[in-house]
C-alpha positions as CSV (number, residue, x, y, z in Angstrom):
1,M,-10.8,7.6,-21.7
2,F,-7.9,8.5,-19.3
3,K,-8.5,11.0,-16.6
4,V,-6.8,12.4,-13.3
5,P,-8.2,10.6,-10.5
6,D,-10.3,12.8,-8.2
7,Y,-10.1,10.7,-5.1
8,Q,-6.4,10.9,-4.7
9,V,-5.0,11.8,-1.0
10,A,-1.4,11.0,-1.1
11,G,1.7,10.8,-3.3
12,H,2.6,12.6,-6.6
13,Q,-0.5,14.1,-7.9
14,A,-1.3,14.9,-11.7
15,G,-2.4,18.6,-12.6
16,G,-0.8,22.0,-13.3
17,G,1.9,20.2,-15.6
18,K,2.9,17.8,-12.9
19,L,3.2,14.0,-13.4
20,G,0.8,11.9,-11.6
21,P,-1.5,8.9,-12.2
22,L,-4.5,8.2,-14.3
23,V,-7.7,6.0,-14.4
24,D,-10.0,4.7,-17.1
25,D,-13.5,3.4,-16.9
26,S,-12.3,0.0,-17.0
27,G,-11.2,-0.1,-13.2
28,H,-7.5,0.4,-13.7
29,F,-5.1,2.7,-12.1
30,Y,-2.1,3.9,-13.8
31,K,0.9,5.0,-12.0
32,P,3.7,6.4,-14.1
33,L,7.0,4.6,-13.5
34,Q,9.6,7.1,-11.8
35,S,12.5,8.0,-14.2
36,D,15.4,6.8,-11.4
37,E,15.8,3.6,-9.6
38,R,12.4,3.9,-7.7
39,G,10.4,3.2,-11.1
40,S,12.3,0.2,-11.9
41,Q,12.3,-1.0,-8.4
42,E,8.5,-0.9,-7.9
43,L,8.2,-2.5,-11.5
44,A,10.4,-5.2,-10.3
45,F,8.5,-5.9,-7.2
46,Y,5.4,-6.1,-8.8
47,T,6.7,-8.6,-11.5
48,A,8.1,-10.8,-9.1
49,F,5.2,-10.6,-6.5
50,S,2.5,-11.4,-9.1
51,T,4.1,-15.0,-9.6
52,D,5.6,-15.4,-6.4
53,T,4.0,-18.7,-5.0
54,R,5.3,-18.2,-1.6
55,I,2.5,-15.3,-1.0
56,P,-0.8,-17.1,0.6
57,D,-3.7,-15.9,-1.5
58,H,-5.5,-14.4,1.7
59,I,-2.5,-12.2,1.8
60,R,-2.4,-11.4,-1.9
61,K,-5.7,-9.8,-1.8
62,F,-4.2,-7.0,0.2
63,F,-2.2,-5.9,-3.0
64,P,-3.4,-4.1,-5.9
65,V,-3.6,-6.8,-8.8
66,F,-1.0,-5.9,-11.5
67,H,-1.7,-5.9,-14.9
68,G,1.5,-5.1,-16.7
69,T,2.8,-1.8,-17.9
70,K,1.3,0.5,-20.5
71,L,2.8,3.2,-22.6
72,L,0.5,6.5,-22.0
73,E,0.6,10.1,-22.8
74,A,2.1,11.4,-19.6
75,S,-0.3,13.7,-17.5
76,D,2.4,16.6,-17.6
77,G,2.4,16.5,-21.3
78,S,5.9,15.3,-21.8
79,G,5.0,12.6,-24.3
80,L,4.6,8.9,-24.0
81,S,5.6,7.2,-20.8
82,P,5.7,3.7,-19.2
83,H,2.9,3.3,-16.4
84,L,2.5,0.6,-14.1
85,A,-1.3,-0.8,-14.9
86,L,-2.9,-1.4,-11.5
87,E,-6.2,-2.5,-9.7
88,D,-8.0,0.8,-9.2
89,I,-9.4,-0.1,-5.8
90,V,-12.0,2.6,-5.5
91,S,-13.6,2.5,-9.0
92,S,-16.5,0.8,-7.9
93,R,-17.2,3.0,-4.9
94,I,-19.7,5.9,-5.3
95,N,-18.3,8.5,-2.6
96,P,-15.4,6.6,-1.5
97,C,-13.7,7.8,2.1
98,I,-10.1,7.2,1.9
99,L,-7.2,7.2,4.4
100,D,-3.5,6.7,3.7
101,A,-1.1,5.7,6.4
102,K,2.5,5.6,5.9
103,I,4.0,2.5,8.0
104,G,7.2,2.5,9.5
105,A,9.1,4.6,12.1
106,R,11.7,4.6,9.5
107,T,10.7,5.4,5.8
108,W,14.4,5.2,4.2
109,Y,15.6,2.1,3.1
110,P,19.2,0.6,3.6
111,Q,21.4,1.7,0.9
112,A,19.8,4.9,0.4
113,A,21.6,7.9,-1.1
114,E,22.6,10.3,1.8
115,D,20.5,13.2,0.5
116,Y,17.4,10.9,0.4
117,L,18.1,9.4,3.7
118,Q,18.4,12.8,5.3
119,R,15.0,14.1,3.8
120,C,13.3,10.9,5.0
121,L,15.1,11.1,8.5
122,K,13.9,15.0,8.7
123,K,10.3,14.2,7.9
124,D,10.2,11.3,10.2
125,R,11.2,13.4,12.9
126,E,8.8,16.1,12.1
127,T,6.2,13.9,12.2
128,A,4.4,11.0,14.3
129,S,6.4,8.6,12.5
130,L,9.3,8.1,15.2
131,E,6.9,8.1,18.1
132,L,4.2,6.2,16.6
133,G,5.5,4.1,14.0
134,F,3.2,5.4,11.1
135,R,1.8,8.8,10.1
136,I,-1.2,9.8,8.4
137,S,-0.2,10.9,4.7
138,G,-3.7,12.2,3.7
139,L,-7.3,11.3,3.6
140,Q,-10.6,12.3,2.3
141,V,-14.2,11.7,4.0
142,H,-17.7,12.0,2.5
143,G,-20.0,13.9,5.1
144,N,-23.6,14.8,4.3
145,K,-25.2,16.9,1.9
146,E,-24.4,20.2,3.9
147,T,-20.7,19.3,5.0
148,G,-19.6,17.6,1.6
149,V,-16.3,16.0,1.3
150,W,-13.6,16.8,4.1
151,K,-10.3,16.7,3.0
152,P,-7.9,18.6,4.9
153,D,-4.5,19.9,3.8
154,R,-2.2,16.9,3.7
155,T,0.7,18.7,4.9
156,V,-1.1,19.6,7.9
157,I,-2.3,16.0,8.4
158,Q,1.0,14.6,7.9
159,R,2.6,16.7,10.7
160,G,-0.2,15.6,13.2
161,S,0.9,14.7,16.8
162,V,0.1,11.6,18.4
163,D,-3.3,12.8,19.7
164,E,-4.0,14.4,16.5
165,T,-3.4,11.4,14.7
166,K,-5.9,9.4,17.0
167,L,-8.3,12.3,16.5
168,T,-8.0,12.1,12.4
169,L,-8.5,8.2,12.7
170,R,-11.8,9.2,14.7
171,K,-12.9,11.8,12.4
172,F,-12.3,9.4,9.2
173,V,-15.3,7.2,10.6
174,S,-17.8,10.1,11.6
175,S,-20.6,11.5,10.0
176,N,-19.3,15.0,11.0
177,P,-15.5,15.6,10.3
178,S,-14.5,19.0,10.4
179,T,-11.4,21.3,11.2
180,D,-13.6,23.1,13.9
181,S,-12.0,22.1,17.3
182,D,-15.3,22.6,18.9
183,I,-17.2,19.8,16.8
184,K,-16.6,16.5,18.4
185,P,-16.5,13.6,16.1
186,D,-19.4,11.4,16.5
187,C,-17.4,8.1,15.2
188,C,-20.8,6.8,14.3
189,F,-19.4,4.4,11.4
190,A,-16.3,3.2,14.0
191,S,-18.2,-0.1,14.6
192,T,-18.9,-0.9,10.9
193,V,-15.7,0.3,9.3
194,Y,-13.1,-0.3,12.1
195,G,-14.9,-3.0,13.9
196,G,-16.7,-6.3,13.0
197,C,-15.5,-9.7,11.4
198,N,-14.9,-8.1,8.0
199,G,-13.8,-4.6,9.4
200,I,-10.5,-2.6,8.7
201,L,-9.3,-4.1,12.2
202,A,-9.8,-7.6,11.5
203,E,-8.0,-7.2,8.0
204,L,-5.1,-5.4,9.7
205,L,-4.8,-8.2,12.3
206,V,-4.7,-10.9,9.5
207,L,-2.0,-8.7,7.9
208,K,-0.4,-8.5,11.1
209,S,0.0,-12.4,11.5
210,W,1.6,-12.6,8.2
211,F,4.3,-9.8,8.8
212,E,5.1,-11.6,12.5
213,D,6.5,-14.6,10.1
214,Q,7.2,-13.4,6.6
215,T,10.7,-12.8,5.7
216,I,10.6,-12.5,1.9
217,Y,10.5,-8.6,1.7
218,H,11.0,-5.5,3.9
219,F,8.6,-2.8,3.0
220,Y,9.9,0.9,3.5
221,S,7.9,3.7,2.9
222,C,4.9,1.8,2.2
223,S,1.3,2.8,2.7
224,V,-1.9,1.1,4.2
225,M,-4.9,2.6,2.4
226,M,-8.2,2.1,4.0
227,V,-11.2,2.8,2.1
228,Y,-15.1,2.6,2.7
229,D,-18.3,4.0,1.2
230,K,-20.6,5.2,3.6
231,E,-23.7,5.0,1.1
232,S,-22.8,1.2,0.7
233,L,-22.6,0.8,4.5
234,Q,-26.1,2.7,5.0
235,Q,-27.8,0.6,2.2
236,G,-26.4,-2.7,3.8
237,K,-24.7,-3.6,0.8
238,K,-22.0,-6.1,1.1
239,Q,-19.2,-4.1,-0.3
240,G,-17.9,-2.6,3.2
241,A,-14.5,-1.6,4.2
242,Q,-11.4,-2.5,2.8
243,I,-7.6,-2.1,3.1
244,K,-4.6,-2.3,0.5
245,L,-1.2,-2.0,0.8
246,V,0.5,0.3,-1.9
247,D,3.8,2.0,-2.8
248,F,6.6,-0.4,-3.3
249,A,9.4,1.7,-5.0
250,H,11.6,0.8,-1.6
251,V,10.8,-3.1,-1.0
252,I,14.1,-4.9,-0.7
253,D,14.9,-8.6,-0.2
254,G,13.9,-9.7,3.7
255,K,17.0,-12.1,3.4
256,G,15.3,-14.2,6.0
257,V,14.7,-11.5,8.8
258,I,11.3,-10.0,10.1
259,D,10.5,-6.8,9.0
260,H,10.0,-5.2,12.5
261,N,10.0,-1.8,11.1
262,F,6.8,-2.2,9.2
263,L,5.3,-4.8,11.9
264,G,6.0,-2.3,14.7
265,G,4.3,0.4,12.9
266,L,1.1,-1.8,11.7
267,C,1.0,-2.8,15.6
268,S,0.7,0.6,16.6
269,L,-1.9,1.5,14.2
270,I,-3.8,-1.5,15.4
271,R,-3.8,-0.5,18.8
272,M,-5.0,3.0,18.0
273,I,-8.1,1.8,15.8
274,S,-8.7,-0.9,18.5
275,E,-8.9,1.8,21.4
276,I,-11.5,3.4,19.0
277,V,-13.9,0.6,18.5
278,T,-13.7,-0.4,22.2
279,D,-14.6,3.4,23.1
280,P,-15.6,5.7,20.1
281,S,-16.4,8.5,22.7
282,T,-12.6,9.0,23.7
């Protein structure tokens, strides 16, 4: 049975007659192919990447598994539509905490149409992207029974300043996330989610090492998705924090050149998370 995911924090969301992704009970995430060149470009990337022998296995794990395409009834009621069939990276988690960070000071790609370029440039200037090299596109954090799920308006989160972005990253690993400025995030999960040999920071550093050398692809407007489950951590289960790269509609041939735009944003994200791990109280 197909349904609209209830955990989506960024991107095009289904509902109210709008086209968006679907999920099923078998651990698959179905992303509708956009009708313009973005859909064909993302399909071409997944098709090529899934069989590209130049990608090391320890890097391939950071990308959703690609299961081809599937014709499904579109969520907007427009009839059968092709969807990318991908790994649902949160399907096995009970109460997933999710953060989507769009990487790169520049989210528009070479040869982009002028109107698209101007829209991206405007958004990059209005958010922390230009200054930080990344911006938070959306998130949700499960608190306790009293606070429930904290899922702030993503348009507000996206426009966060550098200081506000760091505050959001601290709230992501706190038991008391809130929009109330008088409540200081406790960062009680920072050491287990961000830190440690299997934490998000360690995974980001592995990804960084690859981007320091890889010249195969350039990733524009791509996001790092961070996921963890507080209940699993509290119960000492092996399933801890995880990162995945998502959104590949604007990936282009690297032509033997390092992707400095993505690498710079990734390094900035790593520095900010490192500061939180080193001193969660700041």
